[in-house]
N, CA, C, O and the ligand as a Tripos MOL2 file, in Angstrom:
@<TRIPOS>MOLECULE
protein
  305   303    77     0     0
PROTEIN
NO_CHARGES

@<TRIPOS>ATOM
      1 N         105.5680   28.8550   88.0600 N.3       1 MET1
      2 CA        106.5040   28.3370   87.0720 C.3       1 MET1
      3 C         107.9390   28.6710   87.4940 C.2       1 MET1
      4 O         108.2130   29.7870   87.9380 O.2       1 MET1
      5 N         108.8390   27.7190   87.3590 N.am      2 ASN2
      6 CA        110.2470   28.0050   87.6480 C.3       2 ASN2
      7 C         111.0230   28.1490   86.3320 C.2       2 ASN2
      8 O         110.4630   28.0110   85.2450 O.2       2 ASN2
      9 N         112.3180   28.4270   86.4580 N.am      3 CYS3
     10 CA        113.1240   28.7330   85.2750 C.3       3 CYS3
     11 C         113.2630   27.5150   84.3540 C.2       3 CYS3
     12 O         113.2670   27.6640   83.1320 O.2       3 CYS3
     13 N         113.3730   26.3320   84.9220 N.am      4 ASP4
     14 CA        113.4930   25.1260   84.0940 C.3       4 ASP4
     15 C         112.2610   24.9590   83.2110 C.2       4 ASP4
     16 O         112.3590   24.6770   82.0170 O.2       4 ASP4
     17 N         111.1070   25.1410   83.8300 N.am      5 GLU5
     18 CA        109.8530   24.9960   83.1070 C.3       5 GLU5
     19 C         109.7480   26.0630   82.0040 C.2       5 GLU5
     20 O         109.2990   25.8040   80.8870 O.2       5 GLU5
     21 N         110.1790   27.2580   82.3720 N.am      6 PHE6
     22 CA        110.1500   28.3680   81.4200 C.3       6 PHE6
     23 C         110.9530   28.0130   80.1630 C.2       6 PHE6
     24 O         110.4760   28.1510   79.0360 O.2       6 PHE6
     25 N         112.1820   27.5530   80.3960 N.am      7 VAL7
     26 CA        113.0670   27.2390   79.2690 C.3       7 VAL7
     27 C         112.4640   26.1410   78.3970 C.2       7 VAL7
     28 O         112.5830   26.1650   77.1720 O.2       7 VAL7
     29 N         111.8180   25.1830   79.0500 N.am      8 GLU8
     30 CA        111.1980   24.0920   78.2920 C.3       8 GLU8
     31 C         110.0640   24.5890   77.3980 C.2       8 GLU8
     32 O         109.8110   24.0300   76.3310 O.2       8 GLU8
     33 N         109.3920   25.6380   77.8430 N.am      9 LEU9
     34 CA        108.2050   26.1110   77.1200 C.3       9 LEU9
     35 C         108.5050   27.2100   76.1090 C.2       9 LEU9
     36 O         107.6170   27.6440   75.3750 O.2       9 LEU9
     37 N         109.7630   27.6600   76.0700 N.am     10 VAL10
     38 CA        110.0950   28.7980   75.2090 C.3      10 VAL10
     39 C         109.7070   28.5490   73.7490 C.2      10 VAL10
     40 O         109.0920   29.3990   73.1040 O.2      10 VAL10
     41 N         110.0740   27.3800   73.2440 N.am     11 THR11
     42 CA        109.7900   27.0980   71.8390 C.3      11 THR11
     43 C         108.2890   27.1000   71.5610 C.2      11 THR11
     44 O         107.8240   27.6750   70.5770 O.2      11 THR11
     45 N         107.5490   26.4500   72.4400 N.am     12 ASP12
     46 CA        106.0930   26.4140   72.2620 C.3      12 ASP12
     47 C         105.5020   27.8160   72.3160 C.2      12 ASP12
     48 O         104.5930   28.1580   71.5600 O.2      12 ASP12
     49 N         106.0420   28.6200   73.2320 N.am     13 PHE13
     50 CA        105.5620   30.0010   73.3500 C.3      13 PHE13
     51 C         105.7830   30.7580   72.0490 C.2      13 PHE13
     52 O         104.8840   31.4400   71.5580 O.2      13 PHE13
     53 N         106.9820   30.6330   71.4980 N.am     14 LEU14
     54 CA        107.3100   31.3700   70.2790 C.3      14 LEU14
     55 C         106.4900   30.8750   69.0930 C.2      14 LEU14
     56 O         106.2420   31.6220   68.1460 O.2      14 LEU14
     57 N         106.0760   29.6300   69.1480 N.am     15 GLU15
     58 CA        105.2510   29.0810   68.0710 C.3      15 GLU15
     59 C         103.7640   29.3560   68.2980 C.2      15 GLU15
     60 O         102.9230   29.0440   67.4540 O.2      15 GLU15
     61 N         103.4610   29.9440   69.4500 N.am     16 GLY16
     62 CA        102.0690   30.1960   69.7840 C.3      16 GLY16
     63 C         101.3210   28.9180   70.1060 C.2      16 GLY16
     64 O         100.1050   28.8360   69.9270 O.2      16 GLY16
     65 N         102.0620   27.9080   70.5870 N.am     17 ALA17
     66 CA        101.4710   26.5870   70.7970 C.3      17 ALA17
     67 C         101.0380   26.3500   72.2470 C.2      17 ALA17
     68 O         100.5100   25.2860   72.5690 O.2      17 ALA17
     69 N         101.2580   27.3250   73.1100 N.am     18 LEU18
     70 CA        100.8680   27.1300   74.5100 C.3      18 LEU18
     71 C          99.3720   27.3270   74.6800 C.2      18 LEU18
     72 O          98.7430   28.0930   73.9500 O.2      18 LEU18
     73 N          98.8130   26.6210   75.6580 N.am     19 SER19
     74 CA         97.4360   26.8900   76.0280 C.3      19 SER19
     75 C          97.3870   28.2670   76.6750 C.2      19 SER19
     76 O          98.4120   28.8030   77.0960 O.2      19 SER19
     77 N          96.1970   28.8300   76.7500 N.am     20 GLU20
     78 CA         96.0580   30.1680   77.3210 C.3      20 GLU20
     79 C          96.5870   30.2060   78.7580 C.2      20 GLU20
     80 O          97.2300   31.1670   79.1810 O.2      20 GLU20
     81 N          96.2970   29.1440   79.4800 N.am     21 GLU21
     82 CA         96.7230   29.0820   80.8780 C.3      21 GLU21
     83 C          98.2510   29.0390   80.9860 C.2      21 GLU21
     84 O          98.8470   29.7550   81.7910 O.2      21 GLU21
     85 N          98.8770   28.1840   80.1590 N.am     22 ASP22
     86 CA        100.3300   28.0750   80.1920 C.3      22 ASP22
     87 C         100.9820   29.3800   79.7410 C.2      22 ASP22
     88 O         102.0080   29.7930   80.2820 O.2      22 ASP22
     89 N         100.3780   30.0180   78.7510 N.am     23 GLU23
     90 CA        100.9540   31.2610   78.2580 C.3      23 GLU23
     91 C         100.9040   32.3360   79.3400 C.2      23 GLU23
     92 O         101.8380   33.1270   79.4710 O.2      23 GLU23
     93 N          99.8320   32.3700   80.1070 N.am     24 GLN24
     94 CA         99.7400   33.3430   81.1950 C.3      24 GLN24
     95 C         100.7930   33.0670   82.2580 C.2      24 GLN24
     96 O         101.4060   33.9940   82.7880 O.2      24 GLN24
     97 N         101.0050   31.7810   82.5730 N.am     25 ARG25
     98 CA        102.0270   31.4270   83.5560 C.3      25 ARG25
     99 C         103.4160   31.7590   83.0150 C.2      25 ARG25
    100 O         104.2920   32.2180   83.7480 O.2      25 ARG25
    101 N         103.5970   31.5190   81.7220 N.am     26 PHE26
    102 CA        104.8690   31.7910   81.0690 C.3      26 PHE26
    103 C         105.1890   33.2880   81.1520 C.2      26 PHE26
    104 O         106.2730   33.6770   81.5850 O.2      26 PHE26
    105 N         104.2400   34.1110   80.7360 N.am     27 VAL27
    106 CA        104.4490   35.5590   80.7450 C.3      27 VAL27
    107 C         104.5540   36.0600   82.1830 C.2      27 VAL27
    108 O         105.2790   37.0150   82.4620 O.2      27 VAL27
    109 N         103.8400   35.4220   83.0780 N.am     28 GLY28
    110 CA        103.9330   35.7840   84.4870 C.3      28 GLY28
    111 C         105.3370   35.5890   85.0150 C.2      28 GLY28
    112 O         105.8480   36.4310   85.7540 O.2      28 GLY28
    113 N         105.9670   34.4850   84.6420 N.am     29 HIS29
    114 CA        107.3460   34.2530   85.0650 C.3      29 HIS29
    115 C         108.2700   35.2950   84.4470 C.2      29 HIS29
    116 O         109.2180   35.7570   85.0820 O.2      29 HIS29
    117 N         107.9820   35.6520   83.2130 N.am     30 LEU30
    118 CA        108.7820   36.6340   82.4870 C.3      30 LEU30
    119 C         108.7980   37.9790   83.2210 C.2      30 LEU30
    120 O         109.8170   38.6700   83.2320 O.2      30 LEU30
    121 N         107.6880   38.3410   83.8210 N.am     31 THR31
    122 CA        107.6060   39.6410   84.4750 C.3      31 THR31
    123 C         108.3550   39.6550   85.8030 C.2      31 THR31
    124 O         108.6660   40.7260   86.3240 O.2      31 THR31
    125 N         108.6470   38.4890   86.3530 N.am     32 GLU32
    126 CA        109.3170   38.4890   87.6550 C.3      32 GLU32
    127 C         110.7250   37.9020   87.5950 C.2      32 GLU32
    128 O         111.3840   37.7850   88.6280 O.2      32 GLU32
    129 N         111.1950   37.5320   86.4070 N.am     33 CYS33
    130 CA        112.5090   36.9130   86.2980 C.3      33 CYS33
    131 C         113.3010   37.5410   85.1530 C.2      33 CYS33
    132 O         113.1640   37.1240   84.0030 O.2      33 CYS33
    133 N         114.1280   38.5390   85.4600 N.am     34 PRO34
    134 CA        114.9170   39.2270   84.4170 C.3      34 PRO34
    135 C         115.8170   38.2720   83.6410 C.2      34 PRO34
    136 O         116.0520   38.4740   82.4490 O.2      34 PRO34
    137 N         116.3160   37.2480   84.2950 N.am     35 LYS35
    138 CA        117.2050   36.3110   83.6060 C.3      35 LYS35
    139 C         116.4850   35.6240   82.4530 C.2      35 LYS35
    140 O         117.0450   35.4740   81.3680 O.2      35 LYS35
    141 N         115.2630   35.2140   82.6840 N.am     36 CYS36
    142 CA        114.5070   34.5330   81.6380 C.3      36 CYS36
    143 C         114.0880   35.5090   80.5430 C.2      36 CYS36
    144 O         113.9430   35.1220   79.3830 O.2      36 CYS36
    145 N         113.8960   36.7560   80.9090 N.am     37 GLU37
    146 CA        113.5710   37.7630   79.9090 C.3      37 GLU37
    147 C         114.7510   37.8910   78.9350 C.2      37 GLU37
    148 O         114.5600   37.9390   77.7200 O.2      37 GLU37
    149 N         115.9530   37.9460   79.4760 N.am     38 VAL38
    150 CA        117.1560   38.0190   78.6390 C.3      38 VAL38
    151 C         117.2780   36.7480   77.7970 C.2      38 VAL38
    152 O         117.6060   36.7970   76.6110 O.2      38 VAL38
    153 N         117.0080   35.6180   78.4350 N.am     39 TYR39
    154 CA        117.0960   34.3430   77.7270 C.3      39 TYR39
    155 C         116.1470   34.3270   76.5200 C.2      39 TYR39
    156 O         116.5170   33.9110   75.4220 O.2      39 TYR39
    157 N         114.9310   34.7870   76.7560 N.am     40 LEU40
    158 CA        113.9390   34.7920   75.6780 C.3      40 LEU40
    159 C         114.3920   35.6960   74.5340 C.2      40 LEU40
    160 O         114.2480   35.3390   73.3650 O.2      40 LEU40
    161 N         114.9390   36.8660   74.8690 N.am     41 ASP41
    162 CA        115.4450   37.7700   73.8350 C.3      41 ASP41
    163 C         116.5430   37.1000   73.0130 C.2      41 ASP41
    164 O         116.5500   37.1690   71.7840 O.2      41 ASP41
    165 N         117.4620   36.4550   73.7120 N.am     42 GLN42
    166 CA        118.5630   35.7900   73.0140 C.3      42 GLN42
    167 C         118.0360   34.6710   72.1270 C.2      42 GLN42
    168 O         118.5100   34.4640   71.0100 O.2      42 GLN42
    169 N         117.0500   33.9590   72.6470 N.am     43 PHE43
    170 CA        116.4630   32.8530   71.9130 C.3      43 PHE43
    171 C         115.8340   33.3530   70.6140 C.2      43 PHE43
    172 O         115.9910   32.7490   69.5520 O.2      43 PHE43
    173 N         115.1250   34.4620   70.7270 N.am     44 ARG44
    174 CA        114.4720   35.0210   69.5440 C.3      44 ARG44
    175 C         115.4950   35.5120   68.5280 C.2      44 ARG44
    176 O         115.3020   35.3640   67.3220 O.2      44 ARG44
    177 N         116.5820   36.0940   69.0180 N.am     45 GLN45
    178 CA        117.6280   36.5530   68.1050 C.3      45 GLN45
    179 C         118.2610   35.3690   67.3820 C.2      45 GLN45
    180 O         118.5820   35.4440   66.1960 O.2      45 GLN45
    181 N         118.4330   34.2780   68.1190 N.am     46 THR46
    182 CA        118.9900   33.0670   67.5140 C.3      46 THR46
    183 C         118.0840   32.5570   66.4130 C.2      46 THR46
    184 O         118.5490   32.1800   65.3370 O.2      46 THR46
    185 N         116.7900   32.5480   66.6850 N.am     47 ILE47
    186 CA        115.8230   32.0890   65.6860 C.3      47 ILE47
    187 C         115.8610   32.9960   64.4620 C.2      47 ILE47
    188 O         115.8190   32.5220   63.3270 O.2      47 ILE47
    189 N         115.9420   34.3060   64.7010 N.am     48 ALA48
    190 CA        115.9810   35.2530   63.5900 C.3      48 ALA48
    191 C         117.2140   35.0070   62.7290 C.2      48 ALA48
    192 O         117.1690   35.1640   61.5090 O.2      48 ALA48
    193 N         118.3100   34.6210   63.3660 N.am     49 THR49
    194 CA        119.5580   34.3950   62.6480 C.3      49 THR49
    195 C         119.5510   33.0730   61.8920 C.2      49 THR49
    196 O         119.9720   33.0010   60.7380 O.2      49 THR49
    197 N         119.0720   32.0400   62.5520 N.am     50 THR50
    198 CA        119.1520   30.7060   61.9680 C.3      50 THR50
    199 C         117.8960   30.3370   61.1860 C.2      50 THR50
    200 O         117.9170   29.3980   60.3910 O.2      50 THR50
    201 N         116.7950   31.0700   61.4050 N.am     51 GLY51
    202 CA        115.5390   30.7200   60.7670 C.3      51 GLY51
    203 C         115.0290   29.3620   61.2080 C.2      51 GLY51
    204 O         114.4770   28.5940   60.4210 O.2      51 GLY51
    205 N         115.2290   29.0860   62.5000 N.am     52 GLU52
    206 CA        114.9060   27.7580   63.0150 C.3      52 GLU52
    207 C         113.3970   27.4600   62.9910 C.2      52 GLU52
    208 O         112.9740   26.3400   62.7020 O.2      52 GLU52
    209 N         112.6190   28.4670   63.2960 N.am     53 LEU53
    210 CA        111.1790   28.2590   63.2790 C.3      53 LEU53
    211 C         110.6260   28.5730   61.8890 C.2      53 LEU53
    212 O         111.2210   29.3380   61.1300 O.2      53 LEU53
    213 N         109.5100   27.9890   61.5760 N.am     54 THR54
    214 CA        108.8890   28.2620   60.2810 C.3      54 THR54
    215 C         108.4160   29.7110   60.2340 C.2      54 THR54
    216 O         108.0860   30.2840   61.2730 O.2      54 THR54
    217 N         108.3790   30.3070   59.0570 N.am     55 PRO55
    218 CA        108.0250   31.7300   58.9410 C.3      55 PRO55
    219 C         106.6640   32.0710   59.5350 C.2      55 PRO55
    220 O         106.4750   33.1670   60.0620 O.2      55 PRO55
    221 N         105.7200   31.1460   59.4550 N.am     56 ASP56
    222 CA        104.4050   31.4500   60.0070 C.3      56 ASP56
    223 C         104.2830   31.0180   61.4660 C.2      56 ASP56
    224 O         103.1990   31.0590   62.0480 O.2      56 ASP56
    225 N         105.4100   30.6020   62.0500 N.am     57 GLY57
    226 CA        105.3860   30.1550   63.4440 C.3      57 GLY57
    227 C         105.1550   31.2890   64.4180 C.2      57 GLY57
    228 O         104.4920   31.1170   65.4410 O.2      57 GLY57
    229 N         105.7040   32.4490   64.0990 N.am     58 ILE58
    230 CA        105.5960   33.5550   65.0390 C.3      58 ILE58
    231 C         105.8290   34.8750   64.3360 C.2      58 ILE58
    232 O         106.6020   34.9650   63.3830 O.2      58 ILE58
    233 N         105.1550   35.8810   64.8170 N.am     59 SER59
    234 CA        105.4400   37.2390   64.3980 C.3      59 SER59
    235 C         106.2330   37.9120   65.5130 C.2      59 SER59
    236 O         105.6780   38.2070   66.5720 O.2      59 SER59
    237 N         107.5110   38.1580   65.2910 N.am     60 PRO60
    238 CA        108.3310   38.7690   66.3480 C.3      60 PRO60
    239 C         107.7820   40.1170   66.7870 C.2      60 PRO60
    240 O         107.8540   40.4670   67.9650 O.2      60 PRO60
    241 N         107.2370   40.8700   65.8500 N.am     61 ASP61
    242 CA        106.6730   42.1620   66.2150 C.3      61 ASP61
    243 C         105.5280   42.0010   67.2010 C.2      61 ASP61
    244 O         105.4320   42.7340   68.1850 O.2      61 ASP61
    245 N         104.6700   41.0420   66.9290 N.am     62 ALA62
    246 CA        103.5240   40.8160   67.8040 C.3      62 ALA62
    247 C         103.9820   40.3970   69.1960 C.2      62 ALA62
    248 O         103.4570   40.8740   70.2020 O.2      62 ALA62
    249 N         104.9640   39.5000   69.2430 N.am     63 ARG63
    250 CA        105.4640   39.0630   70.5440 C.3      63 ARG63
    251 C         106.1340   40.2160   71.2850 C.2      63 ARG63
    252 O         105.9710   40.3800   72.4940 O.2      63 ARG63
    253 N         106.8910   41.0080   70.5290 N.am     64 GLY64
    254 CA        107.5760   42.1420   71.1410 C.3      64 GLY64
    255 C         106.5850   43.1300   71.7440 C.2      64 GLY64
    256 O         106.7970   43.6710   72.8290 O.2      64 GLY64
    257 N         105.5080   43.3470   71.0180 N.am     65 GLN65
    258 CA        104.4900   44.2670   71.5120 C.3      65 GLN65
    259 C         103.8160   43.7030   72.7560 C.2      65 GLN65
    260 O         103.4990   44.4380   73.6910 O.2      65 GLN65
    261 N         103.6030   42.4110   72.7540 N.am     66 LEU66
    262 CA        103.0020   41.7650   73.9180 C.3      66 LEU66
    263 C         103.8880   41.9510   75.1450 C.2      66 LEU66
    264 O         103.4150   42.3240   76.2190 O.2      66 LEU66
    265 N         105.1790   41.6840   74.9670 N.am     67 LEU67
    266 CA        106.1000   41.7970   76.0950 C.3      67 LEU67
    267 C         106.2150   43.2480   76.5570 C.2      67 LEU67
    268 O         106.2810   43.5180   77.7560 O.2      67 LEU67
    269 N         106.2390   44.1760   75.6090 N.am     68 ALA68
    270 CA        106.3020   45.5870   75.9700 C.3      68 ALA68
    271 C         105.0680   45.9820   76.7710 C.2      68 ALA68
    272 O         105.1560   46.7390   77.7370 O.2      68 ALA68
    273 N         103.9270   45.4630   76.3600 N.am     69 ALA69
    274 CA        102.6920   45.7600   77.0730 C.3      69 ALA69
    275 C         102.7560   45.2420   78.5040 C.2      69 ALA69
    276 O         102.2950   45.9060   79.4320 O.2      69 ALA69
    277 N         103.3230   44.0680   78.6780 N.am     70 PHE70
    278 CA        103.4160   43.5130   80.0230 C.3      70 PHE70
    279 C         104.4110   44.2930   80.8760 C.2      70 PHE70
    280 O         104.2190   44.4400   82.0830 O.2      70 PHE70
    281 N         105.4710   44.7920   80.2480 N.am     71 ARG71
    282 CA        106.4350   45.6060   80.9950 C.3      71 ARG71
    283 C         105.7690   46.8760   81.4750 C.2      71 ARG71
    284 O         105.9730   47.2970   82.6140 O.2      71 ARG71
    285 N         104.9710   47.4890   80.6110 N.am     72 ASN72
    286 CA        104.2900   48.7260   81.0070 C.3      72 ASN72
    287 C         103.2960   48.4590   82.1290 C.2      72 ASN72
    288 O         103.1720   49.2380   83.0740 O.2      72 ASN72
    289 N         102.5970   47.3440   82.0010 N.am     73 TRP73
    290 CA        101.6160   46.9600   82.9980 C.3      73 TRP73
    291 C         102.2800   46.8000   84.3660 C.2      73 TRP73
    292 O         101.7040   47.1440   85.3990 O.2      73 TRP73
    293 N         103.4940   46.2740   84.3490 N.am     74 ARG74
    294 CA        104.2450   46.0250   85.5730 C.3      74 ARG74
    295 C         104.6250   47.3180   86.2710 C.2      74 ARG74
    296 O         104.6840   47.3670   87.4990 O.2      74 ARG74
    297 N         104.8820   48.3630   85.5010 N.am     75 ARG75
    298 CA        105.3260   49.6340   86.0820 C.3      75 ARG75
    299 C         104.1930   50.3710   86.7660 C.2      75 ARG75
    300 O         104.4430   51.2220   87.6200 O.2      75 ARG75
    301 N         102.9620   50.0670   86.4150 N.am     76 GLN76
    302 CA        101.8350   50.8370   86.9260 C.3      76 GLN76
    303 C         101.5240   50.4970   88.3810 C.2      76 GLN76
    304 O         100.5980   51.0610   88.9630 O.2      76 GLN76
    305 ZN        113.3300   32.3900   85.3010 Zn       77 ZN77
@<TRIPOS>BOND
     1     1     2 1
     2     2     3 1
     3     3     4 2
     4     3     5 am
     5     5     6 1
     6     6     7 1
     7     7     8 2
     8     7     9 am
     9     9    10 1
    10    10    11 1
    11    11    12 2
    12    11    13 am
    13    13    14 1
    14    14    15 1
    15    15    16 2
    16    15    17 am
    17    17    18 1
    18    18    19 1
    19    19    20 2
    20    19    21 am
    21    21    22 1
    22    22    23 1
    23    23    24 2
    24    23    25 am
    25    25    26 1
    26    26    27 1
    27    27    28 2
    28    27    29 am
    29    29    30 1
    30    30    31 1
    31    31    32 2
    32    31    33 am
    33    33    34 1
    34    34    35 1
    35    35    36 2
    36    35    37 am
    37    37    38 1
    38    38    39 1
    39    39    40 2
    40    39    41 am
    41    41    42 1
    42    42    43 1
    43    43    44 2
    44    43    45 am
    45    45    46 1
    46    46    47 1
    47    47    48 2
    48    47    49 am
    49    49    50 1
    50    50    51 1
    51    51    52 2
    52    51    53 am
    53    53    54 1
    54    54    55 1
    55    55    56 2
    56    55    57 am
    57    57    58 1
    58    58    59 1
    59    59    60 2
    60    59    61 am
    61    61    62 1
    62    62    63 1
    63    63    64 2
    64    63    65 am
    65    65    66 1
    66    66    67 1
    67    67    68 2
    68    67    69 am
    69    69    70 1
    70    70    71 1
    71    71    72 2
    72    71    73 am
    73    73    74 1
    74    74    75 1
    75    75    76 2
    76    75    77 am
    77    77    78 1
    78    78    79 1
    79    79    80 2
    80    79    81 am
    81    81    82 1
    82    82    83 1
    83    83    84 2
    84    83    85 am
    85    85    86 1
    86    86    87 1
    87    87    88 2
    88    87    89 am
    89    89    90 1
    90    90    91 1
    91    91    92 2
    92    91    93 am
    93    93    94 1
    94    94    95 1
    95    95    96 2
    96    95    97 am
    97    97    98 1
    98    98    99 1
    99    99   100 2
   100    99   101 am
   101   101   102 1
   102   102   103 1
   103   103   104 2
   104   103   105 am
   105   105   106 1
   106   106   107 1
   107   107   108 2
   108   107   109 am
   109   109   110 1
   110   110   111 1
   111   111   112 2
   112   111   113 am
   113   113   114 1
   114   114   115 1
   115   115   116 2
   116   115   117 am
   117   117   118 1
   118   118   119 1
   119   119   120 2
   120   119   121 am
   121   121   122 1
   122   122   123 1
   123   123   124 2
   124   123   125 am
   125   125   126 1
   126   126   127 1
   127   127   128 2
   128   127   129 am
   129   129   130 1
   130   130   131 1
   131   131   132 2
   132   131   133 am
   133   133   134 1
   134   134   135 1
   135   135   136 2
   136   135   137 am
   137   137   138 1
   138   138   139 1
   139   139   140 2
   140   139   141 am
   141   141   142 1
   142   142   143 1
   143   143   144 2
   144   143   145 am
   145   145   146 1
   146   146   147 1
   147   147   148 2
   148   147   149 am
   149   149   150 1
   150   150   151 1
   151   151   152 2
   152   151   153 am
   153   153   154 1
   154   154   155 1
   155   155   156 2
   156   155   157 am
   157   157   158 1
   158   158   159 1
   159   159   160 2
   160   159   161 am
   161   161   162 1
   162   162   163 1
   163   163   164 2
   164   163   165 am
   165   165   166 1
   166   166   167 1
   167   167   168 2
   168   167   169 am
   169   169   170 1
   170   170   171 1
   171   171   172 2
   172   171   173 am
   173   173   174 1
   174   174   175 1
   175   175   176 2
   176   175   177 am
   177   177   178 1
   178   178   179 1
   179   179   180 2
   180   179   181 am
   181   181   182 1
   182   182   183 1
   183   183   184 2
   184   183   185 am
   185   185   186 1
   186   186   187 1
   187   187   188 2
   188   187   189 am
   189   189   190 1
   190   190   191 1
   191   191   192 2
   192   191   193 am
   193   193   194 1
   194   194   195 1
   195   195   196 2
   196   195   197 am
   197   197   198 1
   198   198   199 1
   199   199   200 2
   200   199   201 am
   201   201   202 1
   202   202   203 1
   203   203   204 2
   204   203   205 am
   205   205   206 1
   206   206   207 1
   207   207   208 2
   208   207   209 am
   209   209   210 1
   210   210   211 1
   211   211   212 2
   212   211   213 am
   213   213   214 1
   214   214   215 1
   215   215   216 2
   216   215   217 am
   217   217   218 1
   218   218   219 1
   219   219   220 2
   220   219   221 am
   221   221   222 1
   222   222   223 1
   223   223   224 2
   224   223   225 am
   225   225   226 1
   226   226   227 1
   227   227   228 2
   228   227   229 am
   229   229   230 1
   230   230   231 1
   231   231   232 2
   232   231   233 am
   233   233   234 1
   234   234   235 1
   235   235   236 2
   236   235   237 am
   237   237   238 1
   238   238   239 1
   239   239   240 2
   240   239   241 am
   241   241   242 1
   242   242   243 1
   243   243   244 2
   244   243   245 am
   245   245   246 1
   246   246   247 1
   247   247   248 2
   248   247   249 am
   249   249   250 1
   250   250   251 1
   251   251   252 2
   252   251   253 am
   253   253   254 1
   254   254   255 1
   255   255   256 2
   256   255   257 am
   257   257   258 1
   258   258   259 1
   259   259   260 2
   260   259   261 am
   261   261   262 1
   262   262   263 1
   263   263   264 2
   264   263   265 am
   265   265   266 1
   266   266   267 1
   267   267   268 2
   268   267   269 am
   269   269   270 1
   270   270   271 1
   271   271   272 2
   272   271   273 am
   273   273   274 1
   274   274   275 1
   275   275   276 2
   276   275   277 am
   277   277   278 1
   278   278   279 1
   279   279   280 2
   280   279   281 am
   281   281   282 1
   282   282   283 1
   283   283   284 2
   284   283   285 am
   285   285   286 1
   286   286   287 1
   287   287   288 2
   288   287   289 am
   289   289   290 1
   290   290   291 1
   291   291   292 2
   292   291   293 am
   293   293   294 1
   294   294   295 1
   295   295   296 2
   296   295   297 am
   297   297   298 1
   298   298   299 1
   299   299   300 2
   300   299   301 am
   301   301   302 1
   302   302   303 1
   303   303   304 2
@<TRIPOS>SUBSTRUCTURE
     1 MET1         2 RESIDUE 1 A MET
     2 ASN2         6 RESIDUE 1 A ASN
     3 CYS3        10 RESIDUE 1 A CYS
     4 ASP4        14 RESIDUE 1 A ASP
     5 GLU5        18 RESIDUE 1 A GLU
     6 PHE6        22 RESIDUE 1 A PHE
     7 VAL7        26 RESIDUE 1 A VAL
     8 GLU8        30 RESIDUE 1 A GLU
     9 LEU9        34 RESIDUE 1 A LEU
    10 VAL10       38 RESIDUE 1 A VAL
    11 THR11       42 RESIDUE 1 A THR
    12 ASP12       46 RESIDUE 1 A ASP
    13 PHE13       50 RESIDUE 1 A PHE
    14 LEU14       54 RESIDUE 1 A LEU
    15 GLU15       58 RESIDUE 1 A GLU
    16 GLY16       62 RESIDUE 1 A GLY
    17 ALA17       66 RESIDUE 1 A ALA
    18 LEU18       70 RESIDUE 1 A LEU
    19 SER19       74 RESIDUE 1 A SER
    20 GLU20       78 RESIDUE 1 A GLU
    21 GLU21       82 RESIDUE 1 A GLU
    22 ASP22       86 RESIDUE 1 A ASP
    23 GLU23       90 RESIDUE 1 A GLU
    24 GLN24       94 RESIDUE 1 A GLN
    25 ARG25       98 RESIDUE 1 A ARG
    26 PHE26      102 RESIDUE 1 A PHE
    27 VAL27      106 RESIDUE 1 A VAL
    28 GLY28      110 RESIDUE 1 A GLY
    29 HIS29      114 RESIDUE 1 A HIS
    30 LEU30      118 RESIDUE 1 A LEU
    31 THR31      122 RESIDUE 1 A THR
    32 GLU32      126 RESIDUE 1 A GLU
    33 CYS33      130 RESIDUE 1 A CYS
    34 PRO34      134 RESIDUE 1 A PRO
    35 LYS35      138 RESIDUE 1 A LYS
    36 CYS36      142 RESIDUE 1 A CYS
    37 GLU37      146 RESIDUE 1 A GLU
    38 VAL38      150 RESIDUE 1 A VAL
    39 TYR39      154 RESIDUE 1 A TYR
    40 LEU40      158 RESIDUE 1 A LEU
    41 ASP41      162 RESIDUE 1 A ASP
    42 GLN42      166 RESIDUE 1 A GLN
    43 PHE43      170 RESIDUE 1 A PHE
    44 ARG44      174 RESIDUE 1 A ARG
    45 GLN45      178 RESIDUE 1 A GLN
    46 THR46      182 RESIDUE 1 A THR
    47 ILE47      186 RESIDUE 1 A ILE
    48 ALA48      190 RESIDUE 1 A ALA
    49 THR49      194 RESIDUE 1 A THR
    50 THR50      198 RESIDUE 1 A THR
    51 GLY51      202 RESIDUE 1 A GLY
    52 GLU52      206 RESIDUE 1 A GLU
    53 LEU53      210 RESIDUE 1 A LEU
    54 THR54      214 RESIDUE 1 A THR
    55 PRO55      218 RESIDUE 1 A PRO
    56 ASP56      222 RESIDUE 1 A ASP
    57 GLY57      226 RESIDUE 1 A GLY
    58 ILE58      230 RESIDUE 1 A ILE
    59 SER59      234 RESIDUE 1 A SER
    60 PRO60      238 RESIDUE 1 A PRO
    61 ASP61      242 RESIDUE 1 A ASP
    62 ALA62      246 RESIDUE 1 A ALA
    63 ARG63      250 RESIDUE 1 A ARG
    64 GLY64      254 RESIDUE 1 A GLY
    65 GLN65      258 RESIDUE 1 A GLN
    66 LEU66      262 RESIDUE 1 A LEU
    67 LEU67      266 RESIDUE 1 A LEU
    68 ALA68      270 RESIDUE 1 A ALA
    69 ALA69      274 RESIDUE 1 A ALA
    70 PHE70      278 RESIDUE 1 A PHE
    71 ARG71      282 RESIDUE 1 A ARG
    72 ASN72      286 RESIDUE 1 A ASN
    73 TRP73      290 RESIDUE 1 A TRP
    74 ARG74      294 RESIDUE 1 A ARG
    75 ARG75      298 RESIDUE 1 A ARG
    76 GLN76      302 RESIDUE 1 A GLN
    77 ZN77       305 GROUP 0 **** ****
């Protein structure tokens, strides 16, 4: 996955709408591209501010824990 593809899939990812395969590729890109990691954080903050996604679209805590888990996995 490249950065363009990542950006295109961000919304679907946050809504939990990606297939398992796409989500793995998405998170895989996240672990190797700090720029997209920052982008995703900013995107989530924007959503939190504007309430762009529906309330049941995503649990930020759950996503945060997922990303934290992947960061830890990367360090090992
Ligand atoms: Zn990227």
